[in-house]
C-alpha positions as CSV (number, residue, x, y, z in Angstrom):
1,X,-8.1,0.6,26.0
2,X,-4.7,0.9,27.7
3,X,-2.9,4.3,28.6
4,X,-0.1,5.2,26.7
5,X,3.2,5.4,29.2
6,X,6.1,7.8,28.9
7,X,9.7,7.0,29.8
8,X,12.2,9.8,30.4
9,X,15.7,8.3,30.0
10,X,19.1,10.8,30.8
11,X,19.6,13.2,33.1
12,X,21.4,16.4,34.0
13,X,24.6,14.6,33.1
14,X,23.6,13.5,29.6
15,X,21.3,13.9,26.8
16,X,17.4,13.0,27.5
17,X,15.0,11.1,25.3
18,X,11.5,10.4,25.5
19,X,9.9,7.5,24.5
20,X,5.9,6.9,24.2
21,X,5.2,3.5,23.7
22,X,1.6,2.3,23.0
23,X,-0.6,-0.5,21.1
24,X,-2.7,2.2,20.1
25,X,0.2,4.4,18.4
26,X,1.4,1.4,16.4
27,X,-2.3,0.8,15.4
28,X,-2.6,4.4,14.1
29,X,0.9,4.3,12.6
30,X,-0.2,1.1,10.8
31,X,-3.1,2.8,9.5
32,X,-1.8,6.0,8.6
33,X,1.0,4.1,6.2
34,X,-1.7,2.1,4.8
35,X,-3.6,5.1,3.8
36,X,-0.4,6.8,2.5
37,X,0.1,3.7,0.1
38,X,-3.3,3.8,-0.9
39,X,-3.2,7.5,-1.9
40,X,0.3,6.9,-3.6
41,X,-1.3,4.0,-5.4
42,X,-4.4,6.0,-6.6
43,X,-2.3,8.6,-7.7
44,X,0.4,6.4,-9.5
45,X,-2.9,4.4,-11.3
46,X,-4.4,7.8,-12.2
47,X,-1.1,9.5,-13.6
48,X,-0.9,6.1,-15.8
49,X,-4.3,6.2,-17.1
50,X,-4.0,9.7,-18.1
51,X,-0.7,9.0,-19.9
52,X,-2.3,5.7,-21.4
53,X,-5.4,7.9,-22.7
54,X,-3.3,10.6,-24.0
55,X,-1.3,8.4,-26.2
56,X,-4.2,7.5,-28.1
């Protein structure tokens, strides 16, 4: 597994930004986004099913 790296850009005379780049971070964000979409889909499905059963 590769280690993540951090780079500091800027200095005393300007703003400083920190960027962290890593393939594992990208993969983690991908899984997190998929999990959020899955949970959102489950909630929408549950609400739809509940409202359908409520109507009769």
